[in-house]
VMD Tcl script that draws the C-alpha trace (Angstrom):
set ca {
  {93.22 58.06 80.81}
  {91.71 61.15 78.78}
  {88.50 60.98 81.03}
  {90.93 61.22 84.26}
  {92.80 64.08 82.96}
  {89.85 65.67 82.21}
  {88.48 65.05 85.80}
  {91.69 66.21 87.17}
  {91.68 69.41 85.04}
  {87.99 70.11 86.27}
  {88.82 69.53 89.80}
  {91.94 72.02 89.68}
  {89.72 74.52 87.95}
  {87.02 74.12 90.80}
  {89.83 74.45 93.30}
  {90.97 77.85 91.64}
  {87.54 79.07 91.36}
  {86.94 78.35 94.89}
  {90.17 80.22 95.96}
  {89.22 82.94 93.99}
  {85.88 83.46 95.33}
  {87.17 83.00 98.74}
  {89.73 86.02 98.30}
  {86.87 87.99 96.94}
  {84.72 87.59 99.83}
  {87.51 88.00 102.15}
  {88.25 91.62 100.32}
  {84.40 92.45 100.61}
  {84.42 91.48 104.22}
  {87.42 93.60 105.04}
  {86.26 96.70 103.15}
  {82.82 96.29 104.80}
  {84.44 96.19 108.17}
  {86.65 99.32 107.33}
  {83.41 101.41 106.22}
  {81.38 100.44 109.28}
  {84.37 101.39 111.57}
  {84.25 104.85 109.95}
  {80.55 105.27 109.92}
  {80.24 104.30 113.62}
  {83.04 107.04 114.46}
  {80.66 109.32 112.49}
  {77.51 108.41 114.22}
  {79.21 108.78 117.44}
  {80.62 112.37 116.64}
  {77.07 113.19 115.46}
  {75.44 111.82 118.63}
  {77.89 113.51 120.95}
  {77.27 117.04 119.33}
  {73.49 116.49 119.18}
  {73.26 115.70 122.91}
  {75.13 118.93 123.81}
  {77.86 117.12 125.75}
  {80.70 119.52 124.32}
  {80.48 122.97 123.34}
  {80.46 123.67 119.58}
  {83.64 125.72 119.55}
  {85.29 122.44 121.03}
  {83.78 119.75 119.04}
  {81.48 121.45 116.24}
  {78.75 119.00 114.40}
  {79.36 117.17 111.21}
  {76.73 119.48 109.60}
  {78.38 122.64 110.82}
  {81.74 121.39 109.79}
  {80.14 120.54 106.15}
  {78.72 123.94 105.64}
  {82.07 125.49 106.06}
  {82.97 123.88 102.66}
  {80.39 125.99 100.88}
  {81.37 129.35 102.40}
  {83.53 131.48 99.85}
  {85.88 133.35 102.43}
  {87.70 130.21 103.25}
  {88.94 129.68 99.76}
  {89.04 126.02 99.96}
  {89.84 125.38 96.45}
  {92.87 127.66 96.40}
  {94.06 126.40 99.63}
  {93.72 122.85 98.79}
  {95.52 123.15 95.68}
  {98.45 124.74 97.44}
  {98.73 121.82 99.70}
  {98.42 119.38 97.10}
  {101.57 121.14 94.84}
  {103.48 120.96 98.00}
  {102.53 117.32 99.05}
  {102.91 115.55 95.61}
  {105.94 117.61 94.29}
  {107.82 117.06 97.31}
  {106.68 113.58 97.55}
  {107.87 112.57 94.34}
  {111.01 114.30 94.24}
  {111.90 112.50 97.33}
  {111.15 109.01 95.63}
  {113.49 109.96 92.57}
  {116.23 111.42 94.62}
  {116.24 108.58 97.23}
  {116.26 105.70 94.74}
  {118.85 107.51 92.73}
  {121.16 108.04 95.70}
  {120.50 104.48 97.05}
  {121.35 103.08 93.49}
  {124.95 105.15 93.81}
  {125.39 103.76 97.35}
  {124.91 100.32 95.92}
  {127.60 101.00 92.90}
  {130.18 102.63 95.04}
  {131.19 100.97 98.25}
  {133.38 103.88 99.29}
  {130.42 106.49 98.73}
  {128.07 104.29 100.87}
  {130.73 103.73 103.81}
  {131.59 107.88 103.71}
  {127.95 109.32 103.49}
  {125.28 106.75 104.29}
  {126.01 107.08 108.05}
  {125.88 110.89 107.53}
  {122.38 110.80 105.99}
  {121.36 108.37 108.97}
  {122.56 111.12 111.47}
  {120.74 113.79 109.33}
  {117.49 111.86 109.55}
  {117.52 112.01 113.28}
  {117.36 115.67 113.23}
  {113.74 116.96 114.34}
  {112.67 118.56 111.08}
  {110.50 121.45 112.85}
  {113.76 122.65 114.51}
  {115.16 123.42 111.09}
  {112.05 125.40 110.35}
  {113.65 128.66 110.94}
  {116.55 127.89 109.15}
  {114.66 126.97 105.88}
  {112.70 130.45 106.39}
  {116.00 132.36 106.31}
  {117.40 130.14 103.29}
  {114.36 130.03 101.10}
  {112.00 132.43 102.39}
  {108.16 132.01 102.60}
  {105.84 130.35 100.23}
  {105.38 127.11 98.27}
  {109.06 126.30 97.55}
  {110.01 125.88 101.10}
  {106.92 124.00 102.01}
  {107.85 121.61 99.12}
  {111.24 121.31 100.62}
  {109.83 120.43 104.11}
  {107.61 117.41 102.41}
  {110.67 116.48 100.37}
  {113.07 116.31 103.47}
  {110.74 114.60 105.79}
  {109.92 111.74 103.18}
  {113.44 111.47 101.94}
  {115.18 109.78 104.48}
  {113.02 106.61 105.04}
  {112.75 105.98 101.29}
  {116.57 106.31 100.93}
  {117.35 103.95 103.89}
  {114.55 101.25 103.02}
  {115.77 101.43 99.30}
  {119.41 100.95 99.93}
  {118.68 97.94 102.13}
  {116.37 96.56 99.29}
  {119.04 96.90 96.74}
  {121.63 94.90 99.33}
  {119.11 91.94 99.61}
  {120.11 90.57 96.29}
  {121.91 87.15 96.22}
  {125.47 87.74 96.02}
  {126.05 84.57 93.97}
  {123.42 85.78 91.14}
  {125.40 89.18 90.94}
  {128.39 87.34 90.66}
  {127.09 85.11 87.91}
  {125.99 88.33 86.02}
  {129.40 90.12 86.16}
  {131.05 86.86 84.99}
  {128.66 87.14 81.95}
  {129.99 90.56 81.46}
  {126.95 92.34 82.71}
  {127.23 96.06 83.06}
  {126.15 97.75 86.35}
  {123.38 99.32 84.49}
  {121.75 95.82 83.20}
  {122.55 94.52 86.67}
  {120.58 97.13 88.29}
  {117.71 97.19 85.66}
  {117.35 93.27 85.48}
  {118.22 92.10 89.06}
  {118.47 94.76 91.77}
  {115.76 97.23 90.81}
  {112.96 94.34 90.40}
  {114.39 92.86 93.71}
  {114.29 95.91 95.76}
  {110.77 97.08 94.29}
  {108.72 95.58 97.58}
  {111.25 97.38 99.75}
  {110.91 100.84 97.60}
  {106.94 100.45 97.77}
  {107.18 99.64 101.30}
  {108.94 103.01 102.16}
  {106.92 104.97 99.82}
  {103.97 104.16 101.87}
  {105.73 105.53 104.87}
  {106.91 108.45 102.89}
  {103.36 109.35 101.54}
  {102.21 109.95 105.22}
  {105.26 111.73 106.32}
  {104.89 114.01 103.02}
  {101.47 115.22 104.13}
  {103.13 115.96 107.56}
  {105.91 117.65 106.26}
  {103.76 120.19 104.02}
  {101.65 120.87 106.92}
  {104.47 121.74 109.09}
  {105.98 123.90 106.67}
  {102.68 125.97 106.16}
  {102.37 126.33 110.05}
  {105.83 127.93 109.77}
  {106.32 129.48 106.44}
  {103.25 130.09 104.53}
  {100.96 132.59 103.17}
  {98.38 129.73 101.82}
  {97.26 126.32 102.16}
  {95.24 124.18 104.39}
  {97.79 124.46 107.22}
  {98.01 128.23 106.97}
  {94.21 128.36 106.89}
  {94.06 126.43 110.05}
  {96.48 128.97 111.92}
  {94.09 131.72 110.65}
  {90.89 130.33 111.74}
  {92.35 129.44 115.09}
  {92.41 132.93 116.17}
  {88.57 133.10 116.02}
  {88.04 129.54 117.49}
  {86.60 128.41 114.18}
  {86.66 124.97 114.85}
  {84.42 123.67 112.25}
  {86.77 125.01 109.58}
  {89.59 123.44 111.41}
  {87.87 120.22 111.28}
  {87.13 120.43 107.73}
  {90.74 121.36 106.98}
  {91.89 118.35 108.99}
  {89.26 116.10 106.90}
  {90.45 117.31 103.63}
  {94.26 116.86 104.51}
  {93.16 113.21 105.42}
  {91.80 112.77 102.11}
  {94.82 113.99 100.40}
  {97.06 111.78 102.32}
  {94.59 108.71 101.62}
  {94.69 109.60 97.85}
  {98.48 109.61 97.60}
  {98.57 106.16 99.59}
  {96.05 104.76 97.47}
  {98.16 105.79 94.47}
  {100.95 104.07 95.91}
  {99.24 100.98 96.69}
  {97.73 100.92 93.09}
  {101.35 101.14 91.57}
  {102.54 98.68 93.99}
  {99.66 96.33 92.70}
  {100.74 96.90 89.29}
  {104.56 96.57 89.42}
  {104.99 93.93 92.38}
  {103.39 90.33 92.39}
  {101.21 89.68 95.52}
  {103.61 87.15 96.91}
  {106.46 89.50 96.74}
  {104.83 92.45 98.76}
  {106.36 92.91 102.25}
  {103.11 93.26 103.73}
  {101.78 90.00 102.44}
  {104.64 87.87 103.46}
  {104.21 85.43 106.16}
  {105.50 86.36 109.57}
}
mol new
graphics top color blue
foreach p $ca { graphics top sphere $p radius 0.5 }
foreach p [lrange $ca 0 end-1] q [lrange $ca 1 end] { graphics top cylinder $p $q radius 0.2 }
display resetview
């Protein structure tokens, strides 16, 4: 019997090892495919510009775009740091405010009934249309652009988080209340862990929108940042600098999105993540 048990344990270990290797191989193939697609796009970009199909002011070459990064008059570092502050501060303020407000909605049904539809209505307003009002209220500068990033990313996080807090089993909540559990204990032990997949799913969407919000703000009300730089070089048809600004913005967005993914891997088990659940 001992030999049979040992054989079964070895078989289970072999299957677990095979599954781990298979998952590892799938991950390598996925990232290899992603890298190959990006390199293909870069190669096509280089080929089109090298062939002279399009004029440089329409589509600059990768080399000309990269050269702008080393020209001091663009003040890349200063402009990037301004945009970083606007994106990250606005985004994390939106996350904190949305989670707190969603919690209040879950605790007070009257508050939810009265104000949640109002927030949904506000989320439908085109935020660009509010730009002139924000300039009047807050003036030009970083604070206005932080508010742009905040307001655009706030509503999706609020709506999805509120939904996640409502997804808890009612019988489980009734049981905890019967055991004299406080609202805070229910939130910390049950609601918040159960809502984490929804919160991180909303945070991914909010990360994308925060970048867009900061740039919209810089287009409208700014004296610095990558969006402001793009407006300045547009007048001289400096397309290479515009391309580099877009690339840097993309890298900032990817960095924020990757940070959210990392936090999701730390705090949410794989089977609970919304993007890994079977359809």
